[in-house]
N, C-alpha and C positions, 0 to 999 in steps of 0.2 A: 332514460328511464333504466334499457339493458343494463346498463351499470351499476345500479343500485339494485336493482333483482339482484346481480351477480354478487354485487357485495353480501347481501343478507344471507346467499346460500354459504359464501364464502364464513363470516365471522359465524353463522349456525354452525358449520365445521371448526371453526377455530375453538370457539367457544363451551368446546364441550371437555371437560374434566381432564382425559387423558389427553387431549391435545394441548389443552395448558400445562402439564404438567412437562408433555417432551419439549414444548417452549420453552419452558422456565429452565429444564434441566441442560439444553443446548446453549440457550443464554449465560447459566452461569460455567458450565465447563468452558464455552469462548473465550468467557474472559479471563478464565483459569490461565487457558495454553496463551493468553495474548499477552499477557504478564508475564508468565515465566519463561526466560528468554530460551530461546531455539528449539520449541515444543508448538510450530504451526499448525493453522488448521486443516492442511494437507496430510501431514502423516496422523494426526487425530482424528478425520474420517475415514482414511483408509485402514487407521485399525479398528471404530467403530462399525466399519460398511458389512460384514460377518453378523455383527449384533443386529443388525436392519430385516435379516431373512424371517423372524419372526413378530416384526412389526408391523402392524397396518401401512399400506403404502403412503397412506397422509402423511400419520403419526412418522413416520421413519424420516420424510423428507423438511419437515416443520423441524424437527431435532438440527438434521444435520445443516438447517439455513441458520438456524440458530446458533450454533457453533460458529459458521461463515460469519456473518457482522457480529458475534459477539467478540471473536476475535478483533476483529480491527477496533472495535473500543478499548480490548484491554492490552490490544498493543501500541496505544499511546502511552500508559502507564509507565511501565519500563524507559519506555521514548525520552520520557520528561524524567522519571528520577536517575535513569544512572547511565544515560545516553544510549540504552539498547534499544534498537525499535524492534518489539516484541515480535511485530508484522513486520514485510517487505513493504507494504503501501506507507508505515509509520516511520520511513527515515526523515523522511524531512523533518516532519513531526520534531525531530531530535536537536533541530539548527536552532529555533527559538523555544521549544519548550522547555530543553536542559537548560539556557541561560538563564530563562524565567526561573525555575528551579535554585539556579544558583543565586539568585537576585533575592531569593525567600519567598518566592513567588508562585510556590508546586501547587499551591490549592488553586490559586485563581485558573493554572494553569490545565491541570487537571479537570478543574468544572466546564473549562472553556470546551476541551475535548467533548466533555459528555451531553453537553449542551447541544454543539453544533453538528455532533453527530447524528443528537435525536431529533434533530430537528430537518438535519440533514436525507438520514434514514427514512420519515416519514413522508418527505414531498421525492425522496424517490421511487418511493413504494405508490405513493398515489398517482406517479408517471406511469410506471408500470401497470398500474390497474387500467388506466384512461388511455395510454398511446402504445401499447403492447404491440396492436397488429398496425397501425400507419410507422410507429419507431422503424420495425424490421424493414421497411420500404428502401429506408437510407443506409443498413447495413449492406441490403442487396446491393447496393452502387462500388460497395467495395471489393474492390477485387485484390491480388496479392501486388500488383504494382501499386495502390492507392495505400496499402498497410505500409510498405516498405515507404513512401514516401511521408507516409503518416509518421514513422517511428524517426524519421529525419530529421524533421519538424520536432519532434521532443529531443532528439539529441541537442539541434541548433538549443533550443529552449534551457537543456542544463547548463550550456555554455554560461548563457543572462542570469540562470541561478545562478551558481558560482561564486563564492566571497573572491579575492583575490585578483589574478593577473588572467588576462584572456589564454595566454600561452600556456597555463598551467589547469586551468578546466579542460581544454580540450587534450591538450595530455592524458589529464585521468580518463577523458571520455573514451582516446584511442586504447589507453590500458586495458579498462573495461570490457571495450570490445574485443579485444586480444584474449583476455581471461575468458570472455565466453566461447570462443571458437576451440579451446581446449577438450579433450571428447572424441566421438565417433561419427564421423561424418556421415549427416542422415542419407546423402546420394548411396554414395560406393560402399559404406560401413566397415572404411578404413580409418583407421586409430589415430588421430593427429593432436600435435603436439603434448601429447603424453607421454613422452622418454622411456616409452618401454615398462611405466609405473604399471600395472594393471588395473592399480585404483584410481586412475585419471582417464582411463577411457570410459566413462562416465560422465564426465565432465568435473567439474568443481560447483558445489552445489551453493545456490543461495547465502542458505544460512551461515556457511561456510565461513564466505566472505565479508556477510554484515557483521555478525560477531567480532571476526577480528580487528577489522578495520576500525569497525568502530566501539564494542566493548572491550575487548585485551587492549587494543589501542590505548583508552585511555587509561585504563587500569595502571600499563605500564608504564604511561606519563606520571599518574600521579604518585606511584613507588619511587619513580625516578627523583622525585621532589625529599629535601627535607620533610619529619614528619611536620615540621608546625607551620610548613606550606602547604600544606597537601589541599586539596579540595574534598572537605570535610563538610557534609551540611550538619548544621545546626535547628536547633528548633525554633529559629526567626522568623517563623513563615507569617506572613502578614495578611490573614485571613483565611478563609476556606474557599470564599465565592469572590467572584469575581466584582468590582465596581460598577459605579453606577455608569464611569469614565470607561473603563474595561468594557462595558457594554455598548455603550456608544461608538468604539473603535470595531469590538468582534462583528457587531448586527453587521453590518454590509461586507465583511470578508465573509461570514457564514451564508449568503446569498450569493456572494461570486461566486465561492467553492462550490455552492450548491448546485447552480446552473451549469458549473464547468462540468461535476461531477458526473451531474444527470446525465451528459450529453455523450459523453468517451466512455461512460461505462457500458452502453450499447455497442461498441465495438469493439469483435473480438482479439485481444493482445493484451490482459492486464489492465482491464480497465481502472479499478480503484487505484493502481499504480502511479501510473500516466496521469491519472485525474490529478494525484497530492501534488507531483511534480509541476503539472501546467496552474494548478491552482496559487501557488506558491509565487512560481514565475510572473500569474500576473500581478498577486500582492506585490512584486517585486518594483510592478508600474505605475503602481498606485502614489501617487506625493505623498509624501511625510507631512503630519500637522508639526507648526512649533513645537518641538519639547518632544516630539513622539520620538521613541528608539528605533535607530535603523532596523529594519528585519536580520533577522542573525545575531541581534547582541539582546535577543527577549521580547521582541514586539510580539502582542497576544495576537495581532493580525495572523503572525506565521505559525501557531499553533490551529487558531478558527477556521482558516481558508484550507488547510491539508485536509485535518480532521475531518471536515463537513462535506470535500470533496470526494473520499476514499470512501467513506458511508453512503453519500450520494453513488456512485459508480458499483459502490459492494450490491445495493439494490438493483441498479437499474443495470447490471450483467446477468441478470435474469430472464433479461427480455430474450435476445439471442437463444437461451437454452430451450424456456417455456413454449417458443413462437416457432423458430426456429430447427430447433434440437443438435443448434451449434455450441461446442463448451467455451465461452470466450477466454477459462484461465484453465489452470490445474484443477480447481475445486470444484468449480462446474462440470469439470468432467467427472470429477468423483461423482457428483450428482448424477451423471448419465448413468454413473456403473451401478446408484442405488436405484437408478428408474427402471433399469434392463432387470434387474435382479427381480423387480415385483413386475415384469413384463407387462411392462411401458413403454410405448417409443415415443423418444422426444420429438419433439415437432410438431408443427400446426394442429395436428389431430387432438392433442392435449387438454387445448382450449373445448373441442366439442365433443369429444369423447369423454371425457374424464373432468367436470366442471368443477366437482366438487373439489377434487386433488388441485385445481389450475389455481380458483380461487380461495380455497381455502390454506394455501400457501400463500397468498397474498395476504390475506386478511390476519394470518399469524406474525406477518412481519411487523405492520403497526403493532399489536402486542409484545411481541420480541422487543419490537424499538424502548417502547414503555417501562419493560421488564429491566432494561436494561438501565434504564436510566434510574429506575428504583435500585438497582445493584448496586451500583457505581457511584450515586452520587454520596450516599450515607457511607460507602468504602473510604473515602476521601482522606480522613481521617487517618485511617489505619497505615495507607500508603505514605502517607506524610510520617506519621512513625519509625517507617525504614529510615528516613535521613536521619533519626538520632540514633542510630548503630555504628557505634566506629570504626573505620575504616579498616583497623586490624581484621574486622569479626565478617563486614561486609566484604570488603574484596575477594576472599577465600571461597564464600557462599555463591556469588556472583559467577566466578569461574569454574565452581561444581556444577552451581547448573545449567552454566554454556556448555560444558565438557558432555553430560548428562543428556543434554536438549542434542546436542550435535549427532551421539553415539545412536540413540535412540532413533534417528531420521534415518540411518543405510545400516546399523549395526557395525559400524566399521573404527577401527581405533586410527587411522591414518586420516579421518575429518581431523579428529582433534588434536592430531599434529599441525596438521595445515591452517586451523584456527589460532594456534600459537603462531604460524609463521606469519601467516597474515596479519596479526596484533602484531609482529615488530613492524611489518609494512606499517600499519596504523600510525604506531609511534612515529618514525619517519615522517609519514606525511604532517602530522601533528609539528614536530621539529622543525619542518620545511615551509610551515605555514600552508599548505596544500588543502582545496577543501574536498574531504572523499565523495561528495555524495555524488556527484558526475560519474563517476567510476559505477557507481554500484547502477545507474541508468543505463549507462553504455552495457555493462555486463548483462543487464536481466533484455533488454532490447538487443542486446546483438546476436544472438542466435536467431531469433525471430525476423531481424532486419534480413540475416543470411537466407535463411529458409523463405521467406516471399521474394527476396529478392531473384534467388535461382527459379523458385515458382513459375515467377512472372517471364525471366527468360527463356527458362524450357516452354510454356505455353507461345510466346512470341518468335521462338525458335530462331535464339539467340540475337533477335533486334535489338540494341536497348534503348531505340528512340520508342519505346513504350511506355518507358517514364513519364516523357512528356508528351506524346501523340493524345493521351490518354487527359479530358479534361479536367477530370477533381484530381488527379496525380499528378498534374503540370501546376494546376493552383497550390496546391498542398507545397509543391518544393518551391514555387515564386514567393510564396511565404515565407518559408523558410531562407531562402537567400536574401528576401528584403531586410528579416530579420538579422539578420549575419553583418547584412552589408551597416543599416542601423546601428549595432553593436558597435562595428571597428570603424561609425565614425569619429573623428578628433574629439567633438564636440561631446560627445554620449558619452565615448571612452573615459575622457577624464571626470565626468560627473558621475561615473559609474563607480570608478575608483574613488571618489570621494566616499561616496555613501558605504562602502568595505575600509573607510581608515578607522584602525583601531583606536578606543577609546582611550 
């Protein structure tokens, strides 16, 4: 009964005209920044934080939350159409979404992303409403050692995720980890691997690597071919919505992705990103039906699972923020900033001291998810129109948008040159048939792994056994080791290589 009463309070707050307007504004803006490559929710929320001074606290948080999960929707659009992940959690969507678009199935891919995101968002919000308090008990059990072990498991999962040889996949992860170490050491404050270049003391930005390797690499690859052989989309799109067979294939994947994303979203450390990678890895293990395309070749499950997982993860990542006051990712850290601007202390007291804010925000998420479906599904035809633009006009536009997006994140011209350099690296990866997705996961998790490893060793006074003496950490490392052993078994290895054989 308490839940129903609380939700009644929440919907009473969320359904006021002013809050509906801000929810719609946040969703629309979030979708746009997700679609435009390079302008992520972190940069947008940072730019809009000063504007929240004049807004009521509930309206401000509703708008910022709308931007966050709106960007999760929009990020899949460029990932599917032009192989550019608009959001870091959309990296995995490029693997099958872009292949579907190349096969003339951009419409069903976009519709699947939208519908999967809507379902997962609704379920994630329901979990947030019903299980916020008990689920934080799980997060309490995770210390630095457990987070380190969880990330090791994530990286081992990325080896399974990558197509091609295991050696190339491991090399990509190691390269990603090394790139993540560039910058200033958090403990000592000393610059490392920056080669006396002042711009590298803050590290290499994720946007720079993702755009260069995925976006510019694809563009260079296309321009390297004769004009008649280039990857240019035509208007041969076979329907805008998924078929009955598509729905049968995507429904179990959406359920699996939602369950995984809802669980991993609670854990600090980029729940939406980890969820998307983990969901895709899980789909790799599901047996293919006769005649079904392998994942990585345009399988609809490869879009449905990660898109559901990252949206469920985005919703449940509010649990540690609202109940513990711990921001699980940079966007949630921005939300903490917005709350403190309005003299609201994030933590368990929010639920008791500000029930209107807590439940109003939760209720607005259901309304926002519905708004996003209404916004996105009718716009599929407009996004498809992008495919008919001649490539000689399309590629300079993508390059320009990327350059503007990268520049606006740090107001730094050096970043534009870095994107160009990573574009050449991305082109080399394509030539060498290397899958760059594990590099990005290693790059994202590298700094977090190092920070948690060093924190665990500081607490244990340099005793490395802390990672195996703590039961939860030891269990996660055991699962990682088991996964690695299974993948290296000759029978499994040969089957895995068969699954990735080029058509």
